N, C-alpha and C positions, 0 to 999 in steps of 0.2 A: 504494500500500500504506500501511497505517497500523499503527503499533505503539504500544501502551501498555506502557512499559518500567518495571518496578519493581525497584529495588535491593533485594535480599533477602539474608538470612543463610541461609535455607532455603525451598524451595518444593517442592510435589509436586502431582501431578494423578492422580486416580483415575477409573476407569470401572467402574461396577457394584460399588463398594466395594473394588476392587483397584487398588493403585498401578500406574500404567503409565509414569510418568516423574517425575524429581525433579532438583533441583540444590541445591548448597550455595551459598556466598557467590558472588554474581554478579547476573545479570539474570533476572527472569521476564518473558518477552516474550509479550504477548497480541497476536496477529498477524491483521490483517484484510486481505483482498485485494479490490481493486476491479476492475471489468470491463476497464479499460484497462491494467492492470498487466502487466509483462513480466519476463523474467529480469533485465533491466537494472534495473528497479525494485527487485527483490529484492536484487540485489547492492549497489546504492547504499544501501538501507535497512540491510542487514547491516553494511556498512562504517561507517555512522553509529553504529549501536548498539555495535559493537565498539570504536570509537575515542572514544566519549564519555568525557570526563574527569570522571566523577561519583563516583569512589571516593576516599576520604580518604587523603591522604598522611600522613607522620609528624607533621605539624603540624595535622592535622585539617581541612585544606582539600581541597575536591574538586579533585583535580589528577591522578588516576590513571585509566587506562582499564582495561577488562576484561582486556586482555592483560597490563598492568602488574601486576595483582593475581592473575594466573593464575586468573581467575574462571570460574565455570560458568554455564550457561544452561539454562532450561526454556522451550520454545516451545510455546504453546497456540494453536490456531486459534480465531479469534473474529470471526465475520462481523458480530456486533452492533456492532462499531466503525464500521460503515457505516450505522447506524440514522439515519433521518430522523425527528425528533420535532417538526418545525415546525408540523405540522397535527394537530389532534385530540389524543387521549390514548394512542393505540396507535401504537407505532413502526412505520415502514415500513422494510423491508430491501431494497428494490429497487435500492439503490446498491451492494450487495455483488455480487461476481463469482459466477457460477454455480459449483457444485462442480467441474465438469469443467475450469474455468479455474483456480479457487482451489487445489485440492489439489496439482497439480504445482508451483505456485509456492510453496506452503507447504513442500513436500518439498525444493524447491531451496534455499529460505532455510535450512532446517535443515541441509542438506548443506554450505552455506557456513559455518555456525556450527561444524559439526563439524571443519572444517579449522583453526579458530583457537582455539576454547575448550577448556579443560581437560576438560570433560565437557558433553555436551548431552543433556538429557532432552526427550522429546516427549509431547504429548498424542496423542489418536487423532482424526484429522480427521473431523468430522461427528458425533462421539459426544457424548452427554450426559456432561459431565465435572464433577467437583468439584475445585476448585483451592484448596489451602491454602498460605499463605505467611506468613513473618515479614518484613514490610517494614522495611528498614533505613534509618532516618533520621527519618521516611519520605522516600524519594526516588521520585517517580513522574513520568515524562516522556511526553508524547505526541509522536510523530514521524510525519509524513505525507510521502510521497515527492513529492506535488504541491507542498508547501511547499519541499522541498529543491530541486526544479526551478526554482521561481520565484526563489529566492535566487541561483541560478547565473546566471540571465539578466541 
C-alpha cells in the first residue's frame, strides 16, 4: 500500500459537486492499494500514519502524533499512486490492485482510522472526486508498506 499523507488544517472531497467527506486539523490520506496488499499491510500503514510525529509541539517542533493533537483524517482512494511513468508519456496503472482487491482494503484502512481518530471522512471508492485542502506547513509525506517491510528486515 502507498499513502501520500498531507498535514492539513482542513480538507474535503466532493463527488458531483456535493461534499461526501471532510476533516479538520489532521491528515489527508491519499491511499493506493497494490495487488499484493493484505489487511496486515493496511494495519501497518495505518499505525505508521497514526503514530507519525509530524505535528508541532508548543515549541514549534514536529514532535506530536495525530493522537496527541486529537486530529482528524480524510481518506481518499487513489490508484494513481501506483502509476508507472518510466516509459513513454502516458502513465500505466497496471501496478495498482484491481477494484475487487482494493476496495475492501480501503474500507478496512478507514475502519482502523475510525477506531483512533477524532473524526474520519471518506471519499467514494472508484468515483471521480474533487479534493480541496489547506496544506499545513506544507507537510507532505509518502509512505509505502514495501519500504516499511524492508526496514524491518
